[in-house]
C-alpha positions in Angstrom: -41.4 45.2 -54.6 -39.2 47.3 -52.4 -37.7 50.8 -52.3 -34.0 50.9 -53.3 -32.2 53.8 -51.8 -29.4 53.4 -54.5 -32.0 54.2 -57.0 -33.1 57.4 -55.6 -30.9 59.4 -58.0 -31.2 56.9 -60.8 -34.5 58.1 -62.0 -33.0 61.1 -63.9 -29.7 59.8 -64.7 -30.7 58.3 -68.1 -31.2 61.9 -69.2 -27.8 63.0 -67.9 -26.2 60.1 -69.6 -27.8 60.8 -72.8 -27.1 64.5 -72.9 -23.5 63.7 -72.0 -23.1 60.9 -74.7 -24.8 62.9 -77.5 -24.0 66.7 -76.8 -23.8 67.4 -80.5 -27.1 66.1 -81.6 -29.9 68.7 -81.9 -32.0 67.4 -84.9 -35.2 65.7 -83.4 -35.1 62.8 -85.6 -31.5 62.1 -85.1 -31.9 62.4 -81.4 -34.7 60.1 -81.4 -32.9 57.5 -83.4 -29.8 57.9 -81.2 -32.2 57.0 -78.2 -33.5 53.9 -79.8 -29.8 52.6 -80.4 -28.6 53.9 -77.1 -31.3 53.4 -74.6 -31.3 50.5 -72.3 -33.6 47.7 -73.2 -37.0 47.7 -71.4 -36.9 43.9 -70.9 -33.9 41.8 -69.5 -32.8 39.5 -72.3 -31.5 36.9 -69.9 -34.6 36.7 -67.7 -36.0 33.2 -67.7 -39.6 34.2 -68.4 -38.8 35.4 -72.0 -37.1 32.1 -72.8 -34.4 33.6 -74.9 -36.8 35.5 -77.2 -35.7 39.0 -76.4 -33.4 40.9 -78.8 -30.7 43.4 -77.7 -28.6 45.8 -79.7 -25.8 46.1 -77.3 -23.5 49.2 -77.0 -23.4 51.7 -79.7 -20.2 51.0 -81.7 -17.8 53.9 -82.5 -18.7 53.4 -86.2 -22.6 53.9 -85.5 -21.8 56.9 -83.2 -19.8 58.5 -86.1 -22.8 57.7 -88.5 -24.9 59.4 -86.1 -22.9 62.5 -86.1 -22.8 62.5 -89.8 -26.6 62.2 -89.8 -26.7 65.4 -87.8 -24.2 67.3 -89.9 -23.9 65.9 -93.4 -26.5 67.9 -95.4 -27.0 65.0 -97.9 -27.5 62.4 -95.2 -29.6 64.5 -93.1 -31.9 65.3 -96.0 -32.2 61.6 -96.8 -33.4 61.0 -93.2 -35.9 63.9 -93.5 -37.2 62.7 -96.7 -37.7 59.1 -95.3 -39.5 60.5 -92.2 -41.7 62.8 -94.5 -42.9 59.8 -96.7 -46.2 58.6 -95.4 -46.0 60.2 -92.0 -48.0 58.7 -89.2 -49.1 60.3 -85.9 -48.4 56.9 -84.2 -45.4 56.8 -82.2 -44.8 53.1 -82.9 -44.7 53.8 -86.7 -42.5 56.7 -86.3 -39.9 54.6 -84.2 -40.1 51.8 -86.9 -39.4 54.2 -89.7 -36.3 55.5 -87.8 -35.1 52.0 -87.0 -35.8 50.7 -90.5 -33.5 53.6 -91.8 -30.8 52.6 -89.7 -31.2 48.9 -90.7 -31.1 49.8 -94.4 -28.0 52.0 -93.9 -26.1 49.1 -92.5 -27.4 46.5 -94.9 -29.2 44.5 -92.3 -32.7 45.0 -93.5 -34.3 42.1 -95.6 -37.9 43.3 -95.2 -40.0 45.7 -93.1 -43.7 45.6 -92.3 -44.2 42.5 -94.3 -47.9 41.6 -94.2 -49.3 38.0 -94.0 -52.8 37.6 -95.5 -55.2 34.6 -95.5 -55.2 33.0 -98.9 -58.8 32.8 -99.0 -61.3 34.9 -100.7 -61.5 37.3 -97.7 -57.6 38.0 -97.8 -57.8 39.2 -94.3 -54.5 40.4 -92.7 -53.2 37.6 -90.2 -50.2 39.6 -89.0 -47.2 41.6 -89.9 -43.4 41.0 -89.5 -42.0 44.2 -88.2 -38.5 43.5 -89.4 -36.8 40.6 -91.1 -33.0 41.1 -90.6 -29.8 39.4 -91.5 -27.3 38.2 -89.0 -24.3 35.9 -88.8 -26.5 33.2 -87.2 -29.3 33.5 -89.8 -26.6 33.7 -92.8 -25.1 30.4 -91.7 -28.5 28.8 -91.8 -29.6 30.5 -95.0 -32.4 32.4 -93.3 -33.4 35.5 -91.6 -34.2 36.8 -88.0 -37.8 38.0 -87.2 -37.8 41.1 -84.9 -41.0 42.3 -83.4 -40.2 46.0 -82.6 -42.0 48.0 -79.9 -41.7 51.2 -78.0 -43.9 51.3 -75.0 -44.8 53.7 -72.1 -46.5 52.2 -69.0 -47.4 53.6 -65.5 -47.2 51.4 -62.4 -50.7 51.7 -61.2 -50.4 49.3 -58.2 -46.9 49.2 -56.6 -47.7 46.0 -54.6 -48.7 44.2 -57.6 -45.7 42.1 -58.7 -47.0 41.3 -62.2 -46.5 43.0 -65.5 -50.2 43.8 -65.9 -49.7 46.4 -63.0 -48.0 48.6 -65.7 -50.8 50.3 -67.7 -50.9 52.5 -70.6 -51.7 56.1 -70.1 -55.0 55.5 -71.9 -55.7 52.4 -69.6 -56.4 50.3 -72.7 -53.1 48.3 -72.7 -50.8 46.9 -70.1 -47.3 45.7 -70.2 -48.4 42.0 -69.5 -51.1 42.0 -72.3 -48.5 43.5 -74.8 -45.9 40.7 -73.9 -48.5 38.1 -74.1 -49.5 39.2 -77.5 -45.9 39.5 -78.7 -44.9 36.0 -77.3 -47.9 34.0 -77.9 -49.0 35.4 -81.3 -46.7 37.8 -83.1 -43.4 36.0 -82.7 -45.1 32.7 -84.0 -46.3 34.3 -87.3 -43.6 32.7 -89.3 -45.0 29.2 -88.6 -48.3 30.0 -90.1 -48.7 28.4 -93.5 -49.8 31.7 -95.1 -46.5 33.3 -94.1 -44.6 30.8 -96.4 -45.9 32.6 -99.5 -44.2 35.9 -98.6 -41.2 35.0 -96.6 -38.0 35.7 -98.6 -36.2 33.0 -96.6 -36.9 30.7 -93.6 -37.2 32.4 -90.1 -34.4 30.9 -88.0 -35.2 33.0 -84.8 -38.0 35.3 -83.7 -37.3 37.8 -80.9 -38.9 40.9 -79.5 -36.8 44.2 -79.4 -38.7 46.5 -76.7 -37.7 50.0 -75.9 -39.5 52.4 -73.7 -40.0 54.1 -70.4 -41.7 53.0 -67.1 -43.3 55.6 -64.8 -43.7 55.3 -61.1 -46.1 57.2 -58.8 -44.5 60.1 -57.1 -41.1 59.2 -58.4 -40.9 56.2 -56.2 -37.6 54.4 -56.6 -38.9 50.7 -56.5 -36.7 47.8 -57.4 -38.8 45.2 -59.3 -38.8 41.5 -58.8 -36.3 39.9 -61.2 -39.0 37.4 -62.2 -40.9 40.2 -63.9 -38.2 40.2 -66.7 -37.8 43.9 -66.8 -34.3 45.2 -67.3 -33.0 46.9 -64.0 -31.6 49.7 -65.7 -34.6 50.6 -67.8 -35.5 54.3 -68.5 -37.7 55.6 -65.6 -40.1 58.5 -65.0 -42.8 59.7 -62.6 -46.5 60.1 -62.5 -48.7 62.2 -60.5 -51.2 64.9 -60.2 -50.7 68.7 -60.4 -50.3 68.8 -56.7 -47.2 66.5 -57.1 -45.9 69.1 -59.5 -46.3 72.0 -57.1 -44.6 70.0 -54.4 -41.4 69.2 -56.6 -41.1 72.6 -58.2 -37.9 74.5 -58.2 -37.5 78.1 -59.2 -34.9 77.0 -61.8 -37.2 74.5 -63.4 -38.9 75.1 -66.8 -41.4 72.6 -68.2 -42.3 71.4 -71.7 -45.5 69.5 -72.8 -44.1 66.6 -75.0 -46.1 65.8 -78.0 -46.4 62.0 -78.7 -43.8 61.9 -81.4 -41.4 63.6 -78.8 -41.6 60.9 -76.3 -38.5 58.9 -77.2 -35.3 60.9 -76.6 -34.8 63.3 -73.6 -36.0 66.8 -74.7 -33.6 69.5 -76.0 -35.1 72.7 -77.1 -34.8 76.6 -77.2 -34.9 78.3 -73.8 -37.9 80.5 -74.8 -40.0 77.4 -75.3 -39.9 76.5 -71.6 -42.8 77.1 -69.3 -43.0 78.3 -65.7 -45.0 76.1 -63.3 -47.8 78.7 -63.4 -47.9 78.5 -67.1 -47.8 74.8 -67.0 -50.6 74.4 -64.7 -52.8 76.6 -66.9 -52.0 74.7 -70.0 -52.9 71.4 -68.1 -56.2 72.8 -66.8 -57.1 73.6 -70.4 -56.1 70.3 -71.6 -57.9 68.4 -68.8 -61.1 70.2 -69.6 -61.0 69.0 -73.2 -59.6 65.5 -72.6 -59.1 63.2 -69.5 -55.8 61.7 -70.8 -52.6 62.0 -69.0 -50.1 64.5 -70.4 -46.4 63.8 -70.8 -44.3 66.7 -69.2 -40.6 67.1 -69.2 -38.8 69.0 -66.4 -35.9 71.0 -67.8 -32.9 73.2 -66.7 -30.8 75.5 -68.9 -27.8 73.8 -70.5 -24.7 74.8 -68.8 -22.5 74.9 -71.9 -25.4 76.4 -74.0 -27.4 78.9 -72.0 -30.1 79.5 -74.7 -31.1 75.8 -74.6 -33.1 73.8 -72.1 -32.2 70.1 -71.4 -34.6 67.5 -69.9 -33.7 66.4 -66.3 -36.7 64.3 -65.7 -40.1 63.4 -67.3 -43.4 62.0 -66.2 -47.1 61.9 -66.9 -49.5 64.2 -65.2 -52.7 62.7 -64.7 -56.2 64.3 -64.6 -58.5 64.0 -61.7 -60.2 60.5 -61.3 -57.5 58.9 -63.5 -55.9 57.0 -60.7 -59.5 55.8 -59.5 -60.3 54.6 -63.0 -56.9 52.9 -63.3 -57.4 51.1 -60.0 -60.9 49.9 -61.1 -59.5 48.5 -64.3 -56.7 46.8 -62.4 -59.0 45.3 -60.0 -61.2 43.9 -62.8 -58.0 42.4 -64.5 -57.1 40.7 -61.3 -60.6 39.2 -60.8 -60.5 38.0 -64.5 -57.3 36.1 -63.8 
């Protein structure tokens, strides 16, 4: 890995592009769905390491952009979205994103099945796996089958900048890594359709199985690192920072306001009323209280007042603020992973 000067300003530009592309969207569900459809992929579809098994949505079409606008402003369509999201609500971000994406696929008549479970046919009936989405496509229709999409929204922090491997990206709770997740997807989940038990539930043959992965990667102190192409990470992926409270103090600007982002608000860049923003002093007090109760990193959005709408804040950057000793724990786990390999 090396530092790329050209990336120095890119760390916050996804937020700027998102706000510019979707200035009319305010509904949190609509903004989150727009982000899922618009954000760059986390993984490079053409990277050799993925062997052609990465799905990509491509640019948002004018028709879909118009539909998202209607989803915001058409009362009937908006109510339909909110009713769907209120049905069997979950605190898990992955399930939240799946429901949003499933809503989109149904609206465009591409969804064949969602969350289709495969169970052992024996007396235990244990769950062997689940198809996130079975979708129709021109290639599948020609072969009389469906495409299996394994869908994931992931957030990882680069713990060791010199480790040129996906396992160096760890989850905020340290229980997961990008490498481990992708091995599970590629070696297990995308092979579910070939299991004999899957044939009993599949509505049609699976002609292709691919991973559709969105998310953000976070770099210590906002370092603008260029990752090796062999890692298979899309060069334009969404980026953020991670650091401790001292890092926040050093980067604070008098015009900045901060927001603690709850987990279900991690997808789209934040847009919120001006009065909900915190000063640095207020944020530090909140973080001190949170870290006394829990030793998990906290997602924070740095915001500025919207130029065209002075009573709103728009996210300019985001990152995880980590509690004391988190970095040491992450390093110890990373070292253990290297030894295991």
